[in-house]
N, C-alpha and C positions, 0 to 999 in steps of 0.2 A: 504493500500500500504506500510505502514511502515515495517511490518515484511518481506514482499517480497523484499523490498529494502535491508534490512539488510542481508537476506540470499544470495541475489545476490552478495553483496559486499564480504561476507565471502567466497563464492565459488571462486570468482575471485582471492582473496588473497591467497586461498589455492592452486590455480593453478600457480600463478605467483611467490609467495615468495620463495618456495624451490629452483627452478633453479637460482633465483637471489642470494640466499644465497650461493649456490654452486659456482657460478661464482665469488662472492666476496671473498670466501675462497681461490679460486685459485689465484686471483689477489693479495691477501695478501701474499700467499705463495711465489709468484714470485716477491714480492716487487715492483709491478707495480704501476705506477702513476694512473692507472685506478681505484685503490682501493679507491682513494679519490673522484673520479668523479661518480662512480656507485651509491653510496648511494644518491647522489643528484637526479639522475634520478629516483631512486626508491621512494624517498619521494615525488617528484613531481607527480609521478603516483598515490601514495596514496592520495594526496590532490585532484587530479582530480577525482579519483574514489569516494571519500567521498563527493565531492562537496565543498571542502574547497577553498575559494578564499583568497589569501594572498596579502595584500596591504602593500607596504613598504613606509616608510617616512624616508628620509635620506639614508645613504649608509653605508655598512660595511667598516670600516676603512682599508686603505691599509698599515697602519703602522704595523710593526712587531718588537718583539713578541707581540701578541695580545690575551688578555683574555676578553671574553664577560661576563659581569655581568648582568644577566637578572632576571626578575620575573618569577614565575612558576605557571601555572594554571591547566594544564592537561597533560596526557600522549600524547595527540595530539600535544603538543608543540614541541616534537621531530621532527615530520614530517614537521611542519611549519618552524622551523629553518633549518632543513636539506634540505628543498626544495630551500633555498636561496643561499647557497654556500657550498663548502666542509668544514664541521665542525666536531669536535668531542666533546663529552660531558663528564662532571664529574657527576657521579651518585652514589647514596647510594649503599652499597654492596649487599643489598637484591635483587636489580634488576637483578644481575648476575644469580640468581637462578630461575627467572621467565621463564616459558615455552614461547617460541617464542620471547617474548619481550627481554628476557635476551640474547638469541642467537643473535638476531639482534643487540643488544647493543654491544656485544663483536665483531661482525663483523665490526662495525663502530669504533672500537678501543676506546671504552669508557673506562675511568679510573674510577674504583670503589673505593669508600671511605667507610671504616668501622669506623663509628663514635663512636663505643663503645670501640675501641682499640687505645689508645693514642700512643702506640708504632708504630702503623701503619701509623700515620700521616706523620712522616718524610719521610718514603719510598714513600708514595703517592705524597708528595710535590716534591720529586726528579723526579718522573716519569712525573708529569705535567710540571715541569720546563724544563725537557729534551725535551718534546714534543713541548713546546712553543719555545724553542731555535732552534728546527728543522724546525720551520715555520708553525706548525699546529696551527690553531685557535681553542681554547677550549671554550666551553660554560659552564659557571658555573651558576647554579640556586642559586643565593646568599642568598635567604631567608632560604634555608636549607630544605624547604618543599613546598608543593603547597598551594595556597590560594583559596578562593571562587571566584576569578576573579573580585571582586568588589573593591579590595584594594590591596596595596602592603605591605607585611609584612616587619619588620625590617631585614636588611641585617646582616649576621653573618660575622664579620670581620675575624674570624679565618679561614674561607673558602678561604680567599685571601692569606693564608700562603705560597702557592707555589710561587705566584708572589712576595711576600715579600722576601722569601728566595732567589729567583733568582736575585732580585735587590741587596741584600747583597753580593751574591757570585760574580756577574759579573761587578759591577760598580767600576771604578777607581776614581770617583769623586762624588760629591753630586748634580750635575747639569744634567748630561747626563742621559736620561731615559733608564732604563734597560728593561722596559716593558710598554705596554699601556693597560689600562683597559677601555673598551668601554661599557657604560651603554646602555642597550637595553630594551625597554618596549614592552610587548605583551598584546593585549587586543582583546577579542572576541566581536565583535560589533553587528552582525546581524545573525538571524536564519530564513532561508527561506525568506530572503530579508527584514525582519522586524527587527527594533531595538530590541536587545536582552533584555536589562533591567535586574534588579535584579532577577525577578521571573523566567527567562528562562536561566540565565547563568549557573545554576547547570547542565543543559544538557551537557555542555562542561566541566565545572570545576570538577576536580576529586581531592577531598581533604578529610581530616578527616578520618572517618572510612568507607567511601564509598567503597564497594567491586568492584573490577575491572570488572568482567564479566557482572553484571547487568548494570553497567555504560556504558560499551562498547556497549552492545545491544541497550540501549536507544539512544545513540548517533548515531549509524548506522541507526536507524529507523527515525531519526528526520529530515533529509533533509540538504539543503545547509547551509554553515556556512561562514561568513565573519570574517576575523581576520586582524588586523593591527599590524605591527611590526615597531616600531620607533627606529631609531639609534641616540644616543646622541653623543656628542663630546668625543673622546677618552681622557682619563686622564693619563698623564705620571706618572709613579711610579719611584721615586728615593729614595735614603736614606733619603732625606729631606721630602719626602712625605710618611709617614708610612701608613701601611695598614688600620688602624682604620680611619684615615682621608680620605683615598681614598674610603674606603667602604661607609663612610657617604656621601661623595660627589656623588658617583655612585647611592646610594639609593635615595638621594634627586632628582637626575636627572630622574631616572626611575619612581619615584612616581609622579613627575610633568608631565612627558609625559603620563603616564597611566591615571592620573586624567583628563588631557585635552582630551584624546581620549574617556574616559567614559562619559565626558560631551558633546561629539560631536564636540569638537574643534580640528580639525586636520589640518595638513599642516604647523604648526608653529614649527620652530626649537627650541629646548630647549638647552640653553647654560648652561654648568656646572659652578658653582661658583669657583673662584680660591681657591687654598688651602691656609690655613693660613701660615704665615711666619714660625711659629714654630709648625709643626704638632705634634700631640701627638704620643708617641711611641707605636708601635704595640706589 
């Protein structure tokens, strides 16, 4: 039944995705508010079609400007996060050139980062800062790459540069937050209703040198998936709270939430530790 299931999913996606892409393109061209809502409906449809059940712990913060700092496990993370609320993503520049995935990313107003061009960083930071200032919630996979789903990799503080620059540009004092960084942990917990464990998590985790097409085919054949997304307390970023300190604090919160979920301990709020009085300079 696995191959039949995968073929059915691919056929449905081939029928539904093109008209949805066209509609999103029209909404973007018209600068309609529906351009933020349509991707949520599409990602919820994807999760339903793939049998992905999304459980939430905590809530997306209502504070703005808001940058989500999350761990990254799979290409499926996009639909998991996208099904929760209107969000946009920060992605590596290579994604823009991928067939279908790249087109979808562009239609969701993804900001692409070329990590090999330092001169590009300032421009990208300005774009992200502008989007945040306009009220968009941006998702940053702060590890800079995907993991095997069994751990959280170190966060790269340089990726918080846009938030750091926005704070420096907009603040008139060292107390009022210019931006909030919300740590969010994502853990895939069950496959076909059974605990996933280390041995089965590669079904979902896309990392290292794993090729996309075989991984996608394997996942589509595999059956239902349960994933938990845990929201931590938003961290205010001010001049007194530099990006390295904020990145470390967010990383610790995400790691603690992920470790609790991997161990089967859910439903407990994870409080982020206070920043030190003299945060290190970013």
